[in-house]
C-alpha positions, 0 to 999 in steps of 0.5 A: 222420770230419769235422772237428768242434769238440768232437770226442772223437777223442782221448777215444774210445779211453779211453771204449772201454776204460772201457766194456769194464770196466763191466757194460753191454750197451746204451748211449744216446749222447744227443748223438751228433754225429759218433758217435765215442763211439757207435762206441767203445762199439760196438767194446767190444761194446755195443749203441748207440742213437745220438741227436741233433737234427742230420740229419747225425748221423742219417746218420752213425748209420746208417753207423757205428752201425746198419750191420751185417754184412747190408749188401751191401758189393758193392752199396754199392761199385757205388752209390758208383761210379755216383755218382762218375760222374754228370755235374756240375751247377751247382745250389743247393749250388754257387751258395750255397757256391761262388759266393755264399760260398767254402767249396768250389771250384766244380768240387767244388760241382758234383759235390756237387750232382749226387751229392746229387740222384742219391742222392734218385733211387735206391731205397735202404734207410735204411742204404744211404742213410745210408752214401751220404750219409755218404760224400758228407759226408766227401768234401766235408769233405776238400776244404772251405776252412774251419778246421773250422767253417762260421761262416766260410771262410778268406781264401785257398783252403785247399790241400786245396780244389784236390783233386777230391772222391772218394767213399769207402766208410764203413768198417764198425765192428765190434760189434753193430748199434744203432739211431738216432733224431733226438729232443730229448735231454730228451724221449728221456731218460725213455724209456730204461728198460732201457738200461744206460748213457747217455753225455752230451756236451751243448753247453756254451756259446753256440756252436750246432752247428746254426749251426757246421755249417749246410752239413752240415744243408743237404746232408742235408736238401737243402731249398735254404733261404733264407740270410743273411750272408756265411757263407750260413747257413740262415735257420732258424739264427736261430730254431733254438736249444738250451737248452744254448746259453743260460747262463740255462737250460742248467743247468736243462735238464741237471739235469732230464735227469739227474733223469729218467734211469733208466739205472744207469750215466752217463758224462758229458764236459764242458769246463772252458770251459763254463757249468757249475760242474763241482763242481755237475755231480759233486754232481748225478751223485752223487745217482744213484750213486758218482762219479769225475771225471778232468780231461784236458788237451787242445789247444784247437780249431784256430782258437785255435792259428792266432790271431785275424785281421782281415778284411785278414789281419792278426793282431790281439789274442791268444788267451788260452790254447791248452789246455783240460780235458775232464772225464770223469765216471763215475757208477754203482752199483758203487764198485769198478768206478767206481774201476777205470774211473777208473784206466784214464783215469789211466794215462799211456798213456791221456791226460795227466791233470790232476786227479781228484775223488771224490764 
């Protein structure tokens, strides 16, 4: 999977164990991102509907949530081999992200240009297309020169950027195949009648995922947008804003979403560095069912571990803290099952738990 701020890589195994305890057969991951949590639910034997407004999330959803046993893996490997052999070309991606900026070395940028253009020329099913786009996205991520965000590239070439881009087959995820959409979460929420559970991991501060991962959005859309700034961000990064990134309206958006949900079970993860008072989050969820929350201690993102540097490469200032807390809320109609699920998270073999709250 790609490097992603706010990734639930560590939390995913815990979610999988929690999901296996709850009486749910279907779940909607409303803010799916890289689909890590959707994959965890799928591995637990649950039918997943993966949703996000990001185009790259839709491709990842086809690869890891929708793709089932009916995918012709022999054909897929043949397609990947064909793409791996196309002649490199200097196109928009190379010019924008290798020359005007330095996210990738040109020898890899030219391969991205050629492979991405060839994908559009192939006759593919939606799932095949998602698998090929996912393979290319992940291959590019393995040779980028960033700290995991696309707001900037590192001053000196990252060692991994010298490697040659290599396409790999996205690994099949066990479990029933699901579905995928690219819809605003608050628009989709009231249409989830019949779904047993919803998982929510909304943006929690001012940092926009659309801007943080603008290269992946461009790679998926392949629309050669006008760019601005040293980071060569898409021009529509200036206008594409989520209400969840606005301190003024984020709580209203979240509370409205919770209000219209029809699912009996709700699982929510929030970070303690976000806008919201977590006691208020628990109280809001308490209006839908019995709630247990558990706070889990994590390392902060890699940029915080590295420190703060000026344009000359000199370390300046100091990072305020190197760890934060991810708070996992479970809300449902069965108090005993909620308690049992919370017990799973509290176990030392799961993650380091800081505190718990009952509502």
